[in-house]
C-alpha positions as CSV (number, residue, x, y, z in Angstrom):
1,M,4.0,25.2,-16.3
2,K,1.1,25.4,-18.8
3,H,-2.2,26.6,-17.5
4,A,-3.8,23.4,-18.9
5,D,-1.7,21.4,-16.6
6,R,-3.1,23.2,-13.5
7,H,-6.0,21.7,-11.5
8,Y,-8.9,23.6,-9.8
9,N,-11.9,22.4,-7.7
10,K,-15.6,23.4,-8.3
11,Q,-14.9,26.7,-6.4
12,G,-12.0,27.7,-8.8
13,L,-9.4,27.2,-6.1
14,P,-6.1,25.6,-7.2
15,L,-5.3,21.9,-6.5
16,I,-2.0,20.0,-6.5
17,L,-1.6,16.8,-8.4
18,R,-0.5,14.3,-6.0
19,Y,-1.1,11.0,-7.9
20,T,-1.3,10.6,-11.8
21,A,-4.0,8.4,-13.4
22,N,-1.4,5.7,-14.1
23,E,-0.3,5.7,-10.4
24,R,-3.9,5.5,-9.2
25,S,-4.8,2.7,-11.5
26,N,-1.6,0.9,-10.3
27,H,-2.5,1.2,-6.7
28,W,-6.1,0.1,-7.1
29,I,-5.3,-2.9,-9.2
30,T,-2.9,-4.0,-6.3
31,A,-5.6,-3.0,-3.8
32,I,-8.3,-5.2,-5.5
33,C,-5.9,-8.1,-5.8
34,F,-5.1,-7.7,-2.0
35,V,-8.7,-8.1,-1.1
36,L,-9.2,-11.0,-3.3
37,L,-6.1,-12.7,-1.9
38,A,-7.0,-11.9,1.8
39,V,-10.5,-13.4,1.2
40,S,-9.3,-16.5,-0.7
41,G,-6.4,-17.0,1.7
42,L,-8.6,-16.8,4.8
43,A,-11.0,-19.3,3.2
44,M,-8.3,-21.9,2.8
45,F,-6.7,-21.1,6.2
46,H,-9.4,-22.3,8.7
47,P,-12.7,-24.2,8.5
48,A,-14.4,-21.3,10.3
49,T,-13.6,-19.0,7.4
50,A,-14.1,-21.4,4.6
51,W,-17.4,-19.7,3.7
52,L,-15.3,-16.9,2.1
53,A,-14.5,-19.1,-0.7
54,V,-17.9,-18.1,-2.2
55,F,-16.4,-14.9,-3.5
56,L,-14.1,-16.7,-6.0
57,G,-16.7,-19.3,-7.0
58,G,-16.2,-22.0,-4.4
59,G,-13.2,-24.0,-2.8
60,Q,-11.8,-25.5,-6.0
61,W,-11.8,-22.1,-7.9
62,T,-10.5,-20.4,-5.0
63,R,-7.4,-22.8,-4.7
64,I,-6.8,-22.4,-8.5
65,L,-7.1,-18.6,-8.7
66,H,-5.4,-17.6,-5.5
67,P,-1.7,-18.2,-6.7
68,F,-2.4,-16.6,-10.0
69,I,-4.0,-13.5,-8.4
70,G,-0.9,-13.3,-6.1
71,L,1.4,-13.3,-9.1
72,L,-0.6,-10.4,-10.5
73,M,-0.6,-8.4,-7.3
74,F,3.3,-8.9,-6.9
75,V,3.8,-7.5,-10.5
76,S,1.5,-4.6,-9.8
77,F,3.1,-4.1,-6.6
78,F,6.6,-4.2,-8.0
79,I,5.7,-1.4,-10.3
80,L,4.4,0.7,-7.4
81,V,7.8,0.1,-5.8
82,L,9.7,1.3,-9.0
83,R,7.3,4.5,-9.0
84,F,7.7,5.4,-5.3
85,W,10.8,3.8,-3.7
86,R,12.9,7.2,-4.0
87,H,10.2,9.0,-2.0
88,N,10.3,6.3,0.7
89,L,14.0,6.5,1.7
90,L,14.4,7.3,5.4
91,E,15.8,10.7,6.3
92,Q,17.1,12.3,9.6
93,G,13.8,14.0,10.1
94,D,11.9,10.7,10.0
95,V,13.7,9.7,13.3
96,H,12.5,12.8,15.0
97,W,9.0,12.3,13.4
98,M,8.8,8.8,15.1
99,K,10.2,10.2,18.4
100,Q,7.3,12.6,18.3
101,I,4.6,10.0,17.8
102,G,2.5,11.5,20.5
103,D,2.2,14.7,18.5
104,V,1.3,12.7,15.5
105,L,-1.5,10.9,17.3
106,N,-2.8,14.0,18.8
107,N,-2.8,15.9,15.5
108,R,-0.1,18.4,16.6
109,E,1.5,18.5,13.3
110,E,2.9,22.0,13.7
111,R,5.4,20.5,16.1
112,L,6.6,17.8,13.8
113,P,9.6,18.0,11.3
114,K,8.6,19.2,7.8
115,V,7.5,16.1,5.9
116,G,8.3,15.3,2.3
117,R,6.0,13.3,-0.1
118,Y,5.6,10.6,2.7
119,N,6.0,10.6,6.5
120,A,8.0,8.1,8.5
121,G,5.0,6.0,9.1
122,Q,4.1,5.7,5.5
123,K,7.7,4.9,4.8
124,M,7.9,2.2,7.5
125,L,4.7,0.6,6.0
126,F,6.3,0.8,2.5
127,W,9.2,-1.3,3.5
128,V,7.2,-3.7,5.6
129,L,5.0,-4.4,2.6
130,I,8.1,-5.0,0.3
131,A,9.4,-7.6,3.0
132,C,5.9,-9.4,3.2
133,M,5.5,-9.4,-0.5
134,L,8.9,-11.1,-1.0
135,G,8.1,-13.6,1.6
136,L,4.6,-14.3,0.3
137,L,6.0,-14.8,-3.2
138,T,8.9,-17.2,-2.3
139,S,6.8,-19.2,0.2
140,G,4.0,-19.2,-2.2
141,I,5.9,-20.8,-5.0
142,V,7.2,-23.6,-2.7
143,I,3.7,-24.5,-1.5
144,W,2.1,-24.2,-5.0
145,R,1.1,-27.8,-5.4
146,A,0.1,-27.8,-8.9
147,Y,3.5,-26.7,-10.3
148,F,6.3,-26.4,-7.6
149,A,5.5,-28.1,-4.3
150,F,6.6,-31.6,-5.3
151,Y,10.2,-30.2,-6.2
152,F,10.7,-29.5,-2.4
153,P,11.0,-31.8,0.5
154,I,8.0,-31.8,2.8
155,E,9.6,-30.2,5.7
156,L,10.4,-27.1,3.5
157,V,6.8,-27.1,2.3
158,R,5.6,-27.0,5.8
159,L,8.0,-24.2,6.6
160,A,7.1,-22.3,3.7
161,A,3.3,-22.7,4.6
162,L,4.0,-21.2,8.0
163,L,6.0,-18.4,6.6
164,H,3.2,-17.6,4.1
165,A,0.7,-17.5,7.0
166,C,2.8,-15.1,9.1
167,C,3.5,-12.8,6.1
168,A,-0.1,-12.7,5.2
169,F,-1.1,-11.9,8.8
170,V,1.4,-9.0,8.9
171,I,0.3,-7.7,5.5
172,I,-3.3,-7.8,6.4
173,A,-2.7,-6.0,9.6
174,S,-0.5,-3.5,7.9
175,I,-3.3,-2.7,5.2
176,I,-5.9,-2.3,7.9
177,V,-3.7,0.3,9.5
178,H,-3.1,1.8,6.2
179,V,-6.9,2.1,5.5
180,Y,-7.4,3.5,9.0
181,A,-4.7,6.2,8.6
182,G,-6.2,7.0,5.1
183,L,-9.7,7.6,6.8
184,W,-8.2,9.4,9.8
185,V,-6.3,11.9,7.7
186,K,-9.2,13.5,5.8
187,G,-8.3,14.1,2.2
188,S,-5.9,11.0,1.9
189,I,-8.6,8.7,0.3
190,G,-9.8,11.6,-2.1
191,A,-6.2,12.0,-3.2
192,M,-6.0,8.4,-4.5
193,V,-9.5,8.6,-6.0
194,R,-9.4,12.1,-7.7
195,G,-5.5,12.5,-7.8
196,T,-5.4,15.9,-6.5
197,V,-5.2,17.6,-3.0
198,T,-5.8,21.1,-1.8
199,Y,-3.1,23.6,-1.1
200,G,-4.1,23.6,2.6
201,W,-4.0,19.7,2.9
202,A,-0.6,19.6,1.2
203,K,0.9,22.3,3.4
204,K,-0.4,20.9,6.6
205,H,0.6,17.1,6.1
206,H,3.5,17.3,3.7
207,E,5.0,20.8,3.8
208,R,8.4,20.0,2.1
209,W,6.5,18.2,-0.9
210,F,4.1,21.1,-1.0
211,A,6.8,23.7,-1.3
212,K,8.5,21.6,-4.1
213,A,5.1,21.2,-6.0
214,V,4.3,24.9,-5.8
215,R,7.8,25.9,-7.2
216,H,7.3,23.3,-10.0
217,L,3.9,24.8,-10.8
218,E,5.4,28.4,-10.9
219,D,8.2,27.4,-13.2
């Protein structure tokens, strides 16, 4: 690889590119949409959280914008899926990783199977998010009163509203876990901000991916 393609920190130590600028932009567009949807969805869900509508300009604008932002998030997330689905296919080592969850929680990573670009927990989150996003999209269309709800029987609309709420709960809980894990494993947030990680971080948390990345740099 050309020297210009290499990355270094301020101390001159080499770094590994984990996420390109396009991948990071894609991720943050999805993340911003998620926050807006979570806030606006909660505002419409219960009177106790109705005050959250202020973030989108009030109740009326919240009801108008929520489904359109939802479509934008689905498209952005779909692009993420196209980018990363190959790295999130479950492997035999992922089963052993899950069985050793005690070592994971206690940071005994030297006892765990060597991890590729993503570990088993990240892969499970990936597929849970896909399932929830599909559930939110289909149920959201059914309950979208301005355009589609009148095409469906009221019983189906009510069922779709319940499914929408359940999927929203699961995806909000999953993202909370995702953010916590990103903060817990130092360097993860920085990777999605700057795009690069240190050799030490990569070798410790994703050794198989690290070995492949280093070979690619040396080619």
